[in-house]
Structures are given as C-alpha cells and as structure tokens.
N, C-alpha and C positions, 0 to 999 in steps of 0.2 A: 536440339530437334532428336528424337530418337526417330529409330526405323516405322515405328507407327506415323509421325508426322509425316516423315518423307513419302510413305504410302499414301497418305489424306491429301497430302499437296501434289502428289501424280495424279492422285483420284480426281482432283476440281481440277488441275490443269487438263486432264484430257474431256471433261462438262464443259470446261470453258472452251477448249477449240472447238470443239463440236457447234456447241453455240455459236461461236463466230463463224464458222460455215457456213451453218444455215442463213445467219443474216446477212452474210455476207453475199448471197446469191438470194436472196426475196425481195419481194417487191412489197411489203407491208409498209403501210403510212406509219412515220414516227421511228424508223427502226433505229435514226442514227444517234437519238439518246440510251434505249438500250445495247449497241454496238459500244458507245463508247464506255458504259458502266464496265461490258464483258473485257474491252482492252485493261480496264483498271484492273479489273479483276484476275485476268490471266499474268499480270505484272507482279500481283500480289503474290500468286503464286510462282513466279519464276523467281522472286525474290528471298523467298520460303527455301528453295532449293540450292540457292548459292552456293552453300557448306555440305551439301549433303555427302560428298565424298571424303568430307573429314569425318560426319560424322558415322557413317556407313566402314568407317575404318577402312578405307580400301587399299591395297597394295600400289606400290607404284605406278605399274602398267595399267592396271583397273583406273585407278584415279587421271592417270593422263587420257583415259579413254572417255571419262565421263566429261572432262574440264573441255576436251575437242568438241565432242557432243555439243553438250552444253551452251558452249561459247559460239557455233554455230548457230544454234537455234535464237540465244540468246541475240546476237546479233543481226540474223534477218528479220527478227520480231522488231526490233529497233529501228531497222532501214526502214521496214514497211511501212511500220507507224510513221516516220516521219517523211518518207515521200507521198504518204497516203493519209492526211489528217480527214477526220469523217467527215467533215464539211467541202472537201476537196476527190471525194470517192466517188467514183462513176461506175458502179458495177459492169457496167458492159464494156468500159476499156480495155483493150487486150492486156494492157501495161499495169494494168490495175489485178489483172487475172493471173498473169504471170508473176506480180510480185506472190501474190498469196498461197501460188503455188508453192513459190519456190520456199515460203515461210512453211509451208505443210509438210514439203518432204523434208526441211532440217528436225522439223518438229516430229515427225514419223521417225527418222534416225536416230534422234535424242530419245524417244520411247522404248525403241527396241534395245537402245544399249542400257538404259534406265531396268529393263524389266531381266536383263541379264544378269547385270550387277544384283539387282533384289533376291535375284533367287539362290546367289550364293550366300 
C-alpha cells in the first residue's frame, strides 16, 4: 500500500463516516440494511489503514501518534458496533447517541493526526 492507497482509504473512510452519521439520525424506512453495509465498508477502510505507519515510513514518534489515534478510533468503533448491533439500535436512546458521539470524536482525532502525517 503506497501513499495514494492510503489517501484513497482515508477519503473512503471519510465518506463512509459521513454516510453513517446521516443514517444514524434519519428516519428512512429500511435504513438498517444500508447502515449495515456502511459498517462493513467502514471496516474495510480500517483494515486497509492498519499498516499505514509502516507504509509512510514514519519516524518512531509519528508512528506512535498514528498507532495511538488509530487504536482509539478502531477500539471505539468496535465497541460501538458490539454494543449497538443494527437490530438493537434505537436512534432516540441517549446511550446510543453518546456512543456514536464517542466514535465521532475518536474519528476526528484520528483524521487530524493523519492529515498532519500525510503533509510530511
């Protein structure tokens, strides 16, 4: 995976994250199937980025920054999906909203780190 592949994975991750945010608050009938598909797409991009630090030949400090932000995002995503299987999602439940907000924050932190690292 080269720099272009990482940029592509980040762009797709951003797109899927936005789509999930819209689906998590909408009221469309049949949203569950599309939401599940987007979760799978999200996981595909996360998997593509697992070795991004090695591919970018980051110094130890930057690699640590990547691993920390990526791990937090990946863990928050996994816990959210485990706690909220699509069939159990109640979009009006404050606990669901808080869980989704936590994922969103870790995502934003990860993207901030990646944007900085990609500029080097």
